[in-house]
C-alpha positions in Angstrom: 0.2 -0.1 -0.4 1.4 3.3 -0.8 2.2 5.7 1.7 0.5 9.1 2.3 3.9 10.8 1.3 3.7 8.9 -1.9 0.3 9.8 -2.6 0.9 13.2 -2.2 4.1 13.4 -4.4 2.0 11.5 -7.1 -0.7 14.2 -6.8 1.9 17.0 -8.0 3.1 16.7 -11.1 6.3 18.7 -10.9 7.3 16.5 -7.8 10.9 14.7 -8.1 13.0 12.8 -5.7 16.7 12.4 -5.0 16.7 8.6 -5.4 15.9 6.8 -8.8 13.6 3.8 -9.0 16.5 1.5 -8.9 17.4 2.8 -5.6 13.7 2.6 -4.2 13.7 -1.2 -5.4 16.8 -1.8 -4.0 15.5 -0.4 -0.2 12.4 -2.2 -0.5 14.3 -5.5 -1.1 17.0 -4.5 1.8 14.1 -4.2 4.4 12.2 -7.3 3.3 14.8 -9.7 1.1 11.5 -12.1 0.6 9.0 -9.4 -1.0 6.8 -9.9 -3.7 7.5 -7.5 -6.7 3.9 -6.7 -6.8 4.3 -5.1 -3.4 7.5 -3.4 -4.4 5.7 -1.9 -7.1 3.1 -0.7 -4.9 5.7 0.7 -2.5 7.8 2.5 -5.3 4.6 3.6 -7.3 5.6 2.1 -10.5 4.0 -0.8 -12.4 4.8 -4.2 -11.9 6.6 -5.0 -15.2 9.1 -1.9 -14.4 10.1 -3.5 -10.9 10.7 -6.6 -13.2 12.6 -4.6 -15.4 14.8 -2.9 -12.6 15.3 -6.2 -10.8 16.5 -7.7 -13.9 19.0 -4.7 -14.5 20.3 -4.9 -10.9 20.8 -8.7 -11.3 22.5 -8.3 -14.6 25.1 -5.8 -13.3 25.9 -7.9 -10.3 24.0 -5.8 -7.6 21.4 -8.5 -6.9 20.9 -12.2 -6.9 17.7 -14.0 -7.0 17.5 -16.9 -5.2 14.5 -19.4 -5.6 13.4 -20.9 -2.2 10.4 -23.0 -2.9 7.8 -21.1 -4.6 9.0 -17.5 -3.4 12.2 -15.7 -4.5 14.3 -14.3 -1.9 16.8 -11.5 -3.0 20.4 -10.8 -1.9 22.1 -7.4 -2.4 26.1 -7.0 -2.8 26.4 -4.0 -0.7 30.1 -3.7 -1.5 29.5 -3.1 -5.4 30.4 0.7 -6.2 27.9 2.6 -7.4 27.7 3.3 -11.1 28.1 7.0 -11.9 31.8 8.1 -12.1 31.2 11.1 -9.4 29.9 8.2 -6.8 32.1 5.4 -8.0 34.5 5.4 -4.7 31.3 4.8 -2.7 29.4 1.4 -2.5 25.8 0.6 -2.4 26.3 0.1 1.5 26.7 3.8 1.8 23.1 4.4 0.1 21.1 1.6 1.5 22.4 1.0 4.7 21.1 4.6 6.5 18.0 4.4 4.5 16.8 1.0 6.1 15.9 1.6 9.6 16.0 -1.3 12.1 15.7 -3.8 9.2 18.1 -6.4 8.5 20.5 -5.5 5.5 21.6 -8.5 3.9 24.2 -9.1 1.5 
């Protein structure tokens, strides 16, 4: 379910955020590694197909591993991967994800 802040942002056509949808997807997965992608779509405010594409991007680039456990997927983030942009490449994913995941277990 989308938060009130997200709903307020959605109504403002000129709104923007500091983080990308890729970051938002990673944050959701860091908070709940066995989250369903439909839930991620609701939380981020994008379509489920977009979330699948983002997960594929992150997996292809080595930032995310998808592990099949029974009928569910569990996701593992490589927190030691460098950020992609040259201006941020000397920092790792951990620097972005860890502060934004409050009291949740951040898995590697």
